[in-house]
C-alpha positions in Angstrom: 0.0 0.0 0.0 2.2 2.9 1.2 5.6 3.1 2.8 6.5 4.8 6.1 7.9 7.9 4.3 4.7 8.2 2.3 2.7 7.8 5.5 4.7 10.6 7.2 4.2 12.9 4.2 0.5 12.1 4.0 0.0 12.7 7.7 1.7 16.1 7.4 -0.6 17.0 4.4 -3.6 15.9 6.4 -2.7 18.3 9.2 -2.3 21.1 6.6 -5.5 20.1 4.7 -4.1 21.6 1.4 -0.5 22.7 0.6 2.3 22.8 -2.0 5.3 20.5 -1.5 7.4 23.4 0.1 4.9 23.9 2.9 4.6 20.1 3.4 8.4 19.9 3.8 8.3 22.8 6.3 5.6 21.0 8.3 7.7 17.8 8.4 10.8 19.8 9.4 8.9 21.3 12.3 8.0 17.8 13.5 11.7 16.8 13.3 11.6 15.0 9.9 14.3 16.6 7.8 13.8 15.9 4.2 14.9 17.5 1.0 12.3 19.4 -1.0 12.8 17.1 -4.0 12.1 14.1 -1.8 8.8 15.5 -0.5 7.8 16.5 -4.1 8.6 13.0 -5.3 6.7 11.4 -2.5 3.7 13.6 -3.1 3.8 12.7 -6.8 3.8 9.0 -5.9 0.8 9.5 -3.5 -1.0 11.3 -6.3 -0.3 8.4 -8.7 -1.6 6.0 -6.1 -4.8 8.0 -5.6 -4.1 9.1 -2.0 -3.9 12.9 -2.8 -5.4 15.3 -5.3 -3.4 18.0 -6.9 -4.2 21.2 -8.7 -2.0 23.7 -10.4 -1.7 27.3 -9.2 0.3 30.2 -10.4 3.3 31.2 -8.3 6.4 33.3 -8.6 8.2 32.2 -11.8 5.5 29.8 -13.0 3.2 27.2 -11.6 3.2 24.7 -8.8 1.1 21.8 -7.6 -1.0 22.2 -4.5 -1.9 18.9 -2.9 -4.9 17.8 -0.9 -5.5 14.4 0.8 -8.3 12.2 -0.5 -10.7 10.7 2.1 -9.6 7.1 1.5 -10.2 5.8 5.1 -13.9 5.2 4.7 -13.5 3.3 1.5 -10.5 1.3 2.9 -12.3 0.3 6.1 -15.5 -0.7 4.3 -13.4 -2.9 2.0 -11.7 -4.5 5.0 -15.1 -5.3 6.5 -16.4 -6.7 3.2 -13.2 -8.8 3.0 -13.9 -10.3 6.5 -17.4 -11.2 5.5 -16.4 -12.8 2.2 -13.4 -14.6 3.6 -14.7 -15.9 6.9 -18.5 -15.8 6.5 -20.8 -15.7 9.6 -18.1 -16.9 12.0 -15.8 -14.1 10.9 -18.6 -11.6 11.5 -19.2 -13.0 15.0 -15.5 -12.8 15.8 -15.3 -9.2 14.5 -18.3 -8.3 16.7 -16.6 -9.8 19.7 -13.5 -7.8 19.0 -15.4 -4.6 18.5 -17.2 -5.1 21.8 -13.8 -4.9 23.5 -13.1 -1.4 22.1 -12.8 1.5 24.5 -15.9 3.8 24.0 -13.7 6.6 22.5 -12.2 4.1 20.0 -15.7 2.9 19.1 -16.8 6.5 18.5 -13.7 7.1 16.3 -14.3 4.0 14.3 -18.0 4.9 13.8 -17.0 8.4 12.7 -14.6 7.0 10.2 -17.1 4.5 8.8 -19.8 7.3 8.9 -22.2 5.1 11.0 
């Protein structure tokens, strides 16, 4: 799916909501992750190609730049995981999943429901 560096860049972009590569690099730098601008730009391009971020062009000094925005992939991913459990394990998998969900802390359950939009 995505590597650890891609995950770090994606988390930084999610905190920012929308940003060019330079601003994402600055955000990572503030969190102690020192990366070259070209590295961040390359990772953002890969995330775009994988469908994890959107990008638009905007004018800037000397030309144009891409501005990146994260895609809401969590909901789709979690729903696919749940469908996979049902198709792979059938009713017993659903029973086991329900048992595990019952063990969640109430705040974890609320967060999961929020992410699944339930």
